[in-house]
N, C-alpha and C positions, 0 to 999 in steps of 0.2 A: 586212849580215846574210846569212848563208848560206841556201841553199835549205832545208836541214833545219830551221833556226830559223824560217824563214818558214812552213813547213808546220806546225810545232808551234804557232806563234802563231795560225795560222788555225783549227786544231782547238780550241785553248783559247778563241778568240773564239766559235766555234760552240757550245761548251759553255756559255759565258757567256750566250748567247742562249737556249739550250734550258732552262737551269735555271729561270728565272722562268716559262716556258711550262709546264713540268712541274709547278711549284709551283701554278700556276693551275688546271691540269687536276685536280690532287689537292687542291683547296681544302678538301674535307671533312676531310682529315687535317691541314690547317693546317701543312704542312711548310715551314719557312723555306727560302728560296732558297739561303741560305748552305750549309745541309746538303746540298742537292742538288748544289751546286757541288763540294763536297768529295767526295761519292760518285762523281760523274762524273769528277772528277780521278783518283780511284783507278782507275776503269775504263779510262780512256784512257792512263794512265801506265805506267811500266816494270813495275809489279807484275802487270798483267793483259794488256791488249791491245797495249801498246807502240805506240799510235797517235801519241803525242806524246812528245818527249824533253826532258829537263831540259838546259838550256844556260845560259851566262852571261847571255844576253839575257833569257830568261824569268825567270831568278832575279833579275835586276836589277829587272824590272818588278814581280815579287812583293814585293821589299823595299820598293819605292815604294808599293805597295798597302798593305802593313802600316803604313807611316808615315802614309799618308793616312787609314787606319782610325782610328788613335789621334789624329790631328789633328782629324778630324770628331767623335770622341768628346769631346775637349776643347772644341771649338767649340760643341757642343750643350748644354754644361753652363750652366745659367742660375743664377748665384750668388744672385740675389734670391729664388729659390724653394727653394734648398738650405740657406740659412743657418738656424740654429736646430736644431730637432729632427732634420731629415733628415741633416745632415752629422754632428751629434753622435752620433746613433744608428748611422749608417753606420760611423763611426770605431770606436765601441765594438764593433760587430759584427765588424769585421775584426780588431780586436785579439784578440777571443776566438778567432776562426778561426786567427790566427797562432799563438797559444799551443797550441791543439789540434793544428795542423798540424805544428809543430816537435816536439811531444811524440810524436805518432804516428810522425813520421819517425824519431825517435830509437829508438823501439821496433822499427821495421822494419829499421833499420840494425844494431842489436844482434842481431837475429835472422838477419841475413845476407840479408834480403829485398831490400835496396837497398844501394848503396854510400854515398851521401850523404844524410843525414837532412835537410840544409838544402835541397837541390834538390827533393826530394819534398815536404817540408813547405811550401815556397813555392808549388809547383805546385798544391797542394790548397787554397790560399787565394785563388785568382784568380776574377774574375768577368768574363765577356765582355760588358761593357757596350757596347763598340763593335759587337758582333754583335747585341745586343738593341735598340740604339737604333732602327734602321730598323723593327723589328717593333713597338716601342712607338709609333713615329710613325704607322705605317700603321694601327694599331688605335685611334688617338686617345687613347692613355693617357699619352703623354709629358708633356703639360701639366696632368695631373690631380694631386691631392695624392699618390695612390698612386704615380704616376710620379715625383714628386719624391723620395719615400722610396727607390724602387728606383734611380733615377739616382744619388743620393748614395751608396747602398750599393755600387753598381756602380763608381762613379768611384773610391772608396776601394779597392775590391777590384781595380781595375786599376792605379791609380797606386801603391798601397802595395807590391805585389809588384815594380813597376819600381824603386822606391827601394831595396827590400831586395836585389834582384838587383844593383843598381848598387853598393851599399855592401858587401854580404857576399860577393858572388861576383867582385869585382874582383881583378885580378892584383897590385895594389900594396899590399894590406892595407887593413883597414877604416878605419884612421885617415886615411890619405892619400885614400882614396876619399871619406870623409865631408868632408874639407877641400875637395876638388874639387867635391863636390856643393854645399857651401855657397856656393862661388864661383859656380857655375852658377846657383843659386837667386837670389843677389844680382843677377847679370847679368839673369836673366829678370824679376825684379821691377823693375829699372830700365827695361828695355824696356817692360814692362807699364805702368809709370807714364807713360812718354813716350807710349805709344800711347793711353792713356786721357785725355790732356790735350785740352782743346777744340781742335778742328782749325780752321785758318784757313778762312774761307768759300770762298776761291778753290780750296783743296785739296778741300773737300767737293764743290764744283761740278764740278771736274775728274773726281773719282771717279765722281760720279753720271752725268756726260756719257759717260764711257768704259765704264760698266757694261754698256751695251747696244750698244756700238760694236764694230767688228772688232778693236780692240786688246785689249778685255777687261782693262783695266789693273788693276782691283781683284783679279781672279783671279790675275794675274801677281804682284801684290804678296803675296798669300797664299802662293803657291808659293815665292816668294823667302823669306818668313818661315819656312816649313817647312824649306827647304833650309838657311837660315842657322842656325836653332836646332839642327837635326840635326848640322850641321857643327861648331857650338860644343860640343855634347855629345860628338861623336866626338873632337874635339881634346882635351877634358878626359879622354878615356878612359872616358866614361860610356855607359850604354845609349842607343842611338839613339832608342828609343821615348820616352825621357824628353824628348828635344828635340822630337819630333813632338807629344806630348801637351801640352807647355808652349806650343808654337806655337799650338795650338788655344785654350788658355786666354787667351793674349795677344790673339789675333784677336777673341775674344768681347768683350774689353774695348775694343778699338780700334774695332770697327764699331758704328755707331749703330743703335739698335733699328729705325728705319724702313728701314734698308738691309740688315739682317742676313738677313731672309727671302729677299730677291731674290738676295743674294750666296750664301747657303747653297744655294739651288737650283742655282746654277752649280757650286759646289764639289762638291755631291753628284753632279752629272752627270759630273764628272771622276773622282770617287772611286768611287761605286757603279756608274757606267756603264762604267768602264774598268779602273781600277787595282785596286780592292778585290776584284772577282771573280777577277782573275788570281791574287791572293795565295791565296785559298781553293782555287782549282783546282790551283795548283802545290803547295799544302800536301797536297792529296789525292794528287797525283802522287808526292810524296816519301814517302807512307805505305807502309810495308813490309807489304802485305796478306798475302803468302805466309807470313809468320811466324805468323799466326793459326792456320793449319791445319798448318804444319810442326811447331810445338811447342804442344801443347794447354795447357801451363802459361801461355803468353802470354794466352790467353783468361781463365784464372782470375785472373791478375794484373790484367787490364783490369777485370774485374768487381769486384775488391777496390778498385781505385782509383776506380771509378765510385761504389761505395757510400761510400767515404771522402770524395769530393767533396760528397755530400749531407750526410754527418754533420758534416764540418768547416766547410763554407761555408754549408750550408742550415739546419741545425738551430739555430744561434745566433739566427736570426731569430725563432724561437718565443719566445725569452726577451727579446731586446732590444726588441721592439715590442709586448710584451704589454699595455701600457697605452695603446697608440695604435691597434692594429688588432684585429679579431676573429680568432679562431683560423683561420677560413677564409682570411682575407687574409694572415695571417702564414705559413700553409702555402704559399700561392701565392708570396709574396715569397721564402720559403726556396728553393723550387724554382728560381725565376728567378735569384736571386743565386748559386745553385750551378752555373749554366750557365757553362762555361769552355772556351776553346780557344786564342785567339791567344797569350796569355802561356804556355800549356802548350807550344805549338809553339816559342816562343823558349827556354824553359827546357830543353826536350828537346834542342834544337840545341846549347845551351851544354854540357849534360851529356855528349852524345855526342862533341862536339869536344874536350872536356877529359878524356875517359875517366873521368868521375865518375858516369856513369849506365850501367847495363847496357843494351845495345841492346834486349833483350827488354822491359825496363821502359819504355824510350822508346816502343816500339810500343804497349805496354799503356796508357801515359798518353795517347797520341794517340787510341787507341781509346776510352778513357774520356771524353776531351773531346768526341769526335764523338758518342758516345752521349748525353752531357749536352745537346748542342745539339739532338739528335733528340728526346729524351724530356722533359727538364725544362720547356722552354717550352710543350710541349703540355699537360703536367699543370698548370703554373702558370696559364696563361691559361684553361684549362678550368675550374679551380677559381675563378678570379677573376670569370669571366663578364664579360669586358672590355667588351662592348657596353653593358650596363646601367650599369657603373661609369663609362664614358666619357660616357654620355648625361646622367647626373645629377650627375656629379662629386661624389658623396657617399660617405662612408666610415663604416661602422659601427665604433665602437671601444668597448672595454670598460674601464670603471673597475676599479680594484683590487677594489672591492666594488660590488655592484649589477648590475642586468641590462644587457644590451647595448642600446644605443640608437643612433639615427641622428643624425649631426651633419654639418655642412659643415666639413671640415678647415680651410679657409682662414681662417675666422672664429675658431675656437676654439683651434686648435692651431698655426696659422701666422699669427699676427697681423701679422708683419712681412714676410711673403713677397711682398708686392706683387701678390698674385693678384687 
């Protein structure tokens, strides 16, 4: 490692330490640490102070951080809580968002506003569930019925765009990409079935023994799984994040419930303690901040995309969950599932590298994603009143006719959730 790369990594590490401290000092504003990491990344990067430089080493760590973010998002998904209404409604909601996004993208393309309706349309259908997961967990919402609905909607909103990007933006045509995707899914299912089979007692004992030893064998196995699935996805010419997300889903099936919490804490230490902050900080460093004041049109484009995120990804929640949630909760869910950034970063990178996205629109989309992380969770959690919701784990819902009443979701709407 060169001295320049070492200095940049040190500054990035300093920012990673400062971000949660600043978030804690500004606790009244409930700013997520992720947002502060991005903002500080912009400040220290080439756009402003030039304190840290982009180089292959930091870019490599950033890529690992993105993969770890999607792996943890997949690992956090509890299928027993998402089956039934959560996953069905989440899929319907994203389908509506996809139709709206592609339609709006087509109008923008015909008007000359954008080059590719597909890129813009897909970017506007994403949900940053990997970004929201730690916030949901810290607030005690992840294990509640509302958390199940949001997790399902976010998982589809993150996984759906990955599949769409893989199939529709591949270089070998949709037919070939679909065939390769099917092969990858078959392989992933086979691995998942193998991983979910009863493990020999000696293997379980060995894993438990080394979970707290210096070898950290289970952690190494998880990293091997991530690397392996990412390598297979890369070999098939598919999006790397598809491999990382699939690795998380497989790991969730392989790890026994009594071991998952302890293992998850160690994986989160590697991810949220090291790699994932680097991804968000480096994303901020790559942000072209001067474009905002050099061309005022970029700001207007950003505001338009910001509004479209809420319209395309947030508003469908008002309709999809109308018989499950009160208007207040549907509004909160809409704001939260309209929060988007990681997949926007990926799609912008694809668009810029293939010359199918105007650089101004790339900056505007990134700005809209940053604004969504800043504003939408504040509004969503503020409306939801997370503390009371988490404490009682009750959700008011409205029948198609009749007054609003208070019920416990797990009994009446999620009888098979295992809650």
